[in-house]
C-alpha positions as CSV (number, residue, x, y, z in Angstrom):
1,X,-51.8,39.4,-6.4
2,X,-49.8,42.6,-6.2
3,X,-49.6,44.7,-9.3
4,X,-46.1,43.7,-9.9
5,X,-43.4,41.3,-8.4
6,X,-40.0,42.9,-7.8
7,X,-36.7,40.8,-7.7
8,X,-33.3,42.0,-6.5
9,X,-31.8,42.4,-10.0
10,X,-34.4,45.1,-10.8
11,X,-36.7,43.3,-13.2
12,X,-40.4,43.5,-13.0
13,X,-43.2,41.1,-13.9
14,X,-46.5,42.6,-14.8
15,X,-49.7,41.4,-13.1
16,X,-51.5,38.8,-15.1
17,X,-48.4,37.0,-16.4
18,X,-48.9,33.2,-16.4
19,X,-47.9,31.4,-13.3
20,X,-45.6,29.0,-15.2
21,X,-43.7,31.9,-16.7
22,X,-43.4,33.5,-13.2
23,X,-42.0,30.3,-11.7
24,X,-39.4,30.0,-14.5
25,X,-38.5,33.7,-14.2
26,X,-38.0,33.5,-10.5
27,X,-35.9,30.4,-10.7
28,X,-33.5,32.0,-13.2
29,X,-33.5,35.4,-11.5
30,X,-32.3,33.6,-8.3
31,X,-29.5,32.0,-10.3
32,X,-28.6,35.4,-11.6
33,X,-28.5,36.8,-8.1
34,X,-26.2,34.0,-7.0
35,X,-24.0,34.7,-10.0
36,X,-23.7,38.4,-9.2
37,X,-23.0,37.5,-5.6
38,X,-20.2,35.1,-6.5
39,X,-18.8,37.6,-9.0
40,X,-18.8,40.3,-6.3
41,X,-16.6,38.3,-3.9
42,X,-13.4,40.1,-3.2
43,X,-10.3,38.4,-4.6
44,X,-7.5,37.3,-2.3
45,X,-3.9,36.2,-3.1
46,X,-2.8,33.9,-0.2
47,X,0.8,33.3,0.7
48,X,2.0,30.6,0.9
49,X,0.1,28.1,-1.1
50,X,2.0,24.9,-1.2
51,X,1.3,21.3,-2.3
52,X,-0.5,19.3,0.3
53,X,1.6,16.5,1.6
54,X,1.1,15.6,5.3
55,X,4.0,13.2,5.4
56,X,6.8,15.7,5.1
57,X,8.5,17.6,7.8
58,X,7.5,21.1,6.4
59,X,3.9,20.4,6.0
60,X,1.7,22.8,7.9
61,X,-2.1,22.3,7.8
62,X,-2.7,25.9,9.0
63,X,-2.7,27.4,5.4
64,X,-5.1,24.8,4.1
65,X,-7.5,25.3,7.1
66,X,-7.2,29.1,6.7
67,X,-8.0,29.0,3.0
68,X,-10.9,26.6,3.4
69,X,-12.4,28.7,6.1
70,X,-12.4,32.1,4.3
71,X,-13.7,30.8,1.0
72,X,-17.2,31.5,2.2
73,X,-16.4,35.2,2.0
74,X,-13.6,35.6,-0.6
75,X,-12.3,34.1,-3.8
76,X,-8.8,32.7,-3.3
77,X,-7.4,33.4,-6.7
78,X,-4.3,31.2,-6.4
79,X,-5.9,28.2,-4.5
80,X,-4.6,24.9,-5.6
81,X,-1.8,26.5,-7.6
82,X,1.5,26.1,-5.6
83,X,4.1,28.5,-6.6
84,X,7.5,27.4,-7.9
85,X,8.9,31.0,-7.6
86,X,7.7,31.9,-4.2
87,X,6.2,35.4,-3.9
88,X,7.2,36.2,-7.5
89,X,4.3,34.2,-8.6
90,X,2.0,37.0,-7.6
91,X,2.7,38.9,-10.9
92,X,0.2,36.6,-12.6
93,X,-2.6,37.9,-10.4
94,X,-1.6,41.3,-9.3
95,X,-4.1,43.3,-11.5
96,X,-7.0,41.2,-10.3
97,X,-6.6,41.0,-6.5
98,X,-8.2,43.1,-3.8
99,X,-6.3,41.6,-0.8
100,X,-3.0,39.9,-0.1
101,X,-2.8,37.6,3.0
102,X,0.8,37.0,4.2
103,X,1.9,34.2,6.5
104,X,5.6,33.8,7.5
105,X,6.6,36.1,4.6
106,X,9.4,37.6,6.8
107,X,11.3,34.2,6.2
108,X,11.7,35.0,2.5
109,X,15.5,35.6,2.7
110,X,16.0,31.9,3.5
111,X,14.0,30.7,0.5
112,X,15.3,29.7,-2.9
113,X,16.2,33.0,-4.7
114,X,15.7,34.6,-1.4
115,X,17.5,37.9,-2.2
116,X,15.5,38.5,-5.4
117,X,12.2,37.7,-3.5
118,X,13.2,40.1,-0.7
119,X,13.8,42.9,-3.1
120,X,10.5,42.1,-4.7
121,X,8.5,42.1,-1.5
122,X,9.7,45.7,-0.7
123,X,8.6,46.8,-4.2
124,X,5.3,44.9,-3.8
125,X,4.5,46.7,-0.5
126,X,5.0,50.0,-2.1
127,X,2.9,49.0,-5.1
128,X,0.0,47.9,-2.8
129,X,0.1,51.3,-1.0
130,X,-0.2,53.2,-4.3
131,X,-2.8,50.8,-6.0
132,X,-5.1,50.3,-3.1
133,X,-4.5,46.5,-2.7
134,X,-4.9,45.7,0.9
135,X,-2.2,43.8,2.9
136,X,-3.3,41.5,5.7
137,X,-0.3,40.0,7.5
138,X,-0.5,37.3,10.2
139,X,2.2,38.0,12.7
140,X,3.0,34.4,13.9
141,X,6.2,35.1,15.7
142,X,8.2,37.9,17.2
143,X,11.4,36.8,15.4
144,X,12.1,34.2,12.8
145,X,13.1,30.9,14.5
146,X,16.2,30.7,12.2
147,X,19.0,33.1,12.8
148,X,20.1,33.1,9.1
149,X,19.8,36.5,7.3
150,X,18.6,38.0,10.5
151,X,18.9,41.7,9.4
152,X,16.9,41.2,6.3
153,X,14.2,39.2,8.1
154,X,13.9,42.0,10.7
155,X,13.7,44.6,8.0
156,X,10.9,42.8,6.3
157,X,9.2,42.4,9.7
158,X,9.5,46.1,10.4
159,X,8.2,47.0,6.9
160,X,5.2,44.7,7.3
161,X,4.2,46.5,10.5
162,X,4.5,49.8,8.5
163,X,2.6,48.8,5.4
164,X,0.1,46.2,6.4
165,X,-3.5,47.4,6.4
166,X,-4.5,44.7,8.8
167,X,-2.2,42.9,11.3
168,X,-3.6,39.6,12.7
169,X,-2.0,38.0,15.6
170,X,-2.8,34.8,17.6
171,X,-1.4,36.3,20.8
172,X,-2.4,39.4,22.6
173,X,1.3,40.0,23.1
174,X,1.7,40.5,19.4
175,X,-0.3,43.8,19.4
176,X,1.9,45.3,22.1
177,X,5.1,44.0,20.4
178,X,4.1,45.6,17.1
179,X,3.3,48.9,19.0
180,X,6.8,48.9,20.4
181,X,8.2,48.7,16.9
182,X,5.9,51.3,15.3
183,X,3.7,53.6,17.3
184,X,0.1,53.5,16.1
185,X,0.2,49.9,14.7
186,X,-2.1,48.7,17.4
187,X,-5.0,50.6,15.6
188,X,-4.5,48.1,12.7
189,X,-3.7,45.1,14.9
190,X,-6.3,42.5,15.9
191,X,-6.0,39.5,18.2
192,X,-7.8,36.1,17.7
193,X,-6.5,32.9,19.3
194,X,-5.0,30.4,16.9
195,X,-8.1,28.6,15.5
196,X,-8.6,25.1,17.0
197,X,-10.5,21.9,16.1
198,X,-12.3,19.9,18.8
199,X,-10.9,16.4,18.3
200,X,-11.0,15.1,21.8
201,X,-11.3,11.4,22.3
202,X,-14.3,10.6,24.4
203,X,-12.7,7.3,25.6
204,X,-9.8,7.2,28.1
205,X,-6.6,5.2,27.5
206,X,-4.0,3.7,29.7
207,X,-1.2,6.1,30.7
208,X,2.2,5.3,29.3
209,X,4.0,8.5,29.7
210,X,4.2,11.4,32.2
211,X,5.5,13.9,29.6
212,X,5.0,14.0,25.8
213,X,7.0,16.4,23.6
214,X,5.9,16.2,20.0
215,X,6.2,18.0,16.7
216,X,9.0,19.1,14.4
217,X,12.3,18.6,16.3
218,X,14.2,21.9,15.8
219,X,16.6,24.0,18.0
220,X,14.1,26.7,18.6
221,X,11.8,24.2,20.5
222,X,14.3,24.2,23.4
223,X,14.2,20.4,23.7
224,X,18.0,20.0,24.1
225,X,18.1,22.7,26.9
226,X,15.2,20.8,28.6
227,X,17.2,17.5,28.6
228,X,20.3,19.3,29.9
229,X,18.3,20.9,32.7
230,X,16.7,17.6,33.5
231,X,20.2,16.0,33.6
232,X,21.7,18.8,35.8
233,X,18.7,18.5,38.2
234,X,19.4,14.7,38.4
235,X,15.8,14.1,37.4
236,X,16.5,11.8,34.4
237,X,14.6,8.9,36.1
238,X,11.9,11.1,37.7
239,X,9.5,11.0,34.6
240,X,8.6,8.7,31.8
241,X,9.2,10.9,28.8
242,X,8.5,10.5,25.0
243,X,10.0,12.9,22.6
244,X,8.7,12.3,19.0
245,X,8.7,14.0,15.7
246,X,10.5,14.6,12.4
247,X,13.8,16.4,12.3
248,X,15.5,18.3,9.5
249,X,18.6,18.8,11.6
250,X,20.6,15.5,12.0
251,X,23.2,17.1,14.2
252,X,20.6,18.4,16.6
253,X,18.7,15.1,16.7
254,X,21.9,13.2,17.5
255,X,22.6,15.6,20.4
256,X,19.2,14.7,21.8
257,X,19.9,11.0,21.5
258,X,22.8,11.3,24.0
259,X,20.1,11.7,26.7
260,X,18.0,8.7,25.6
261,X,17.5,6.0,28.3
262,X,14.8,3.6,29.5
263,X,12.8,6.5,30.9
264,X,13.6,9.0,28.1
265,X,12.5,7.6,24.7
266,X,13.4,9.8,21.7
267,X,12.0,8.8,18.3
268,X,12.1,10.4,14.9
269,X,8.7,9.5,13.4
270,X,5.8,11.1,11.6
271,X,2.4,11.1,13.3
272,X,-0.9,11.3,11.7
273,X,-3.8,12.7,13.6
274,X,-5.0,9.3,14.9
275,X,-1.5,8.4,16.1
276,X,-1.1,11.9,17.8
277,X,-4.5,11.7,19.5
278,X,-3.6,8.2,20.8
279,X,-0.3,9.4,22.2
280,X,-1.8,12.5,23.8
281,X,-4.4,10.2,25.4
282,X,-1.6,8.0,26.8
283,X,0.3,11.0,28.2
284,X,-0.4,12.9,31.5
285,X,1.2,16.2,30.2
286,X,2.0,17.6,26.8
287,X,5.1,19.8,27.5
288,X,6.4,22.7,25.4
289,X,9.9,24.0,26.0
290,X,10.0,26.8,23.4
291,X,12.5,29.6,23.5
292,X,10.6,32.6,24.9
293,X,12.6,35.1,22.6
294,X,10.8,34.2,19.4
295,X,7.5,32.5,20.0
296,X,4.1,34.1,19.9
297,X,1.7,31.3,18.9
298,X,1.8,27.7,18.1
299,X,-0.2,25.4,16.0
300,X,1.1,22.4,18.0
301,X,-0.3,24.0,21.2
302,X,-3.7,24.3,19.7
303,X,-3.6,20.7,18.4
304,X,-2.6,19.4,21.8
305,X,-5.6,21.2,23.4
306,X,-7.9,20.1,20.6
307,X,-6.9,16.4,21.1
308,X,-7.6,16.8,24.8
309,X,-4.0,17.1,26.2
310,X,-3.2,18.7,29.5
311,X,-0.5,21.3,28.4
312,X,2.4,22.8,30.3
313,X,4.5,25.5,28.5
314,X,6.4,28.8,28.9
315,X,4.5,31.9,30.1
316,X,4.8,33.8,26.9
317,X,2.6,34.7,23.9
318,X,-0.4,32.5,23.3
319,X,0.6,30.2,26.2
320,X,0.3,33.2,28.6
321,X,-3.1,34.1,27.1
322,X,-4.5,30.5,27.7
323,X,-3.0,30.3,31.2
324,X,-5.0,33.4,32.1
325,X,-8.2,31.6,30.9
326,X,-7.4,28.5,33.0
327,X,-6.9,26.4,29.9
328,X,-3.2,25.4,30.4
329,X,-0.4,25.7,33.0
330,X,2.7,27.7,32.4
331,X,6.1,28.4,34.0
332,X,7.7,31.9,34.0
333,X,11.3,30.6,34.1
334,X,13.0,27.4,33.3
335,X,14.0,26.8,37.0
336,X,10.2,26.8,37.8
337,X,9.4,24.1,35.2
338,X,9.7,21.0,37.3
339,X,7.6,22.4,40.2
340,X,4.8,23.2,37.7
341,X,5.1,19.7,36.1
342,X,5.0,18.0,39.5
343,X,2.0,20.0,40.5
344,X,0.1,19.1,37.3
345,X,1.0,15.5,37.6
346,X,-0.3,15.5,41.2
347,X,-3.7,16.8,40.1
348,X,-6.6,14.5,40.0
349,X,-8.0,13.6,36.6
350,X,-10.8,15.9,35.6
351,X,-13.1,14.7,32.7
352,X,-14.5,18.1,31.9
353,X,-13.3,21.7,31.9
354,X,-15.8,24.3,31.1
355,X,-13.1,26.8,30.2
356,X,-11.7,24.4,27.5
357,X,-15.2,23.6,26.3
358,X,-16.0,27.3,25.7
359,X,-12.5,28.0,24.2
360,X,-12.9,25.2,21.6
361,X,-16.5,26.3,20.8
362,X,-15.6,30.0,20.3
363,X,-12.3,29.7,18.5
364,X,-13.1,27.5,15.5
365,X,-11.8,28.2,12.0
366,X,-15.3,29.4,10.9
367,X,-15.3,31.9,13.8
368,X,-11.8,33.1,12.6
369,X,-13.2,33.6,9.1
370,X,-16.1,35.6,10.5
371,X,-13.7,37.7,12.5
372,X,-11.6,38.6,9.4
373,X,-14.6,39.3,7.3
374,X,-16.0,41.8,9.9
375,X,-12.7,43.6,10.1
376,X,-12.5,44.0,6.3
377,X,-16.1,45.1,6.0
378,X,-15.4,48.2,8.1
């Protein structure tokens, strides 16, 4: 055998050492190597970390999927520790973290203790710049969906573009939008489509609806405007429509109910994944009517594709990106919506779409984690 056996931690075993000792040494040296590798993982503070509850209107699986996917590369220092004080909770970890990942942090002014948290986030961004803690911000939207505290939210948004070391966006439009606000930000901005899971149902189901609109029922979704347009165009009986989801705005939901009929079914109900997959399988089209002014990306859009839905939506943000790839259909203006819907409904059913197959394969959560890791390694 060689005069000596070298292992990664720098120890040496002289020739002639008993084979039994060598086996034991290698076993424990490998354990030591694994320990040092784990210890060397960069530490991330992730915002927001919330309690998992998939039966409440505010639950968003995005953050859980995000954390689970990047754990192969980073230690999420606050995983499983929901904060009762919002971003103020970071003080417990601030001296131990290498990166902060922000999602929807621009909505802080609307949270409990929002003014204090807003002041704190400005101080935190300055601290990170001085201390070397890197800020990774995911730009989910162009504007907050809520109009409350608009000035403060816009100020946070602009400061994030200024101070973030890495800006991630799930829409190519996000890069150009950030550049319009602050020149040079495109050098720190990176586009990766909203990660998606392939959960298509291999079996076909009987069609019950022409159009399905699903998800949290909120004003920014543009559902009321869609129903009003449908009414004005005298198309209330042209389609079998199901609108379903949880609502946290009773007044808005009641306004939708005024348009309910035999052909327009409106339900306030929670849907688990199995129920949603079944509904999408029973619908010819999944329709998105979002306001173009604020939207960049959409988790519901990706879930609809992942469950095998045929999507129609506004030509903006991630919708526009996917339309260019032949994955979904879009309309540029509201008055074009019905012609696009009719054209899609008239299409023959196609069991496979190579563009969708490729998209689902190349935009998984693991691929997203790889993408982030490569950026931060530079």
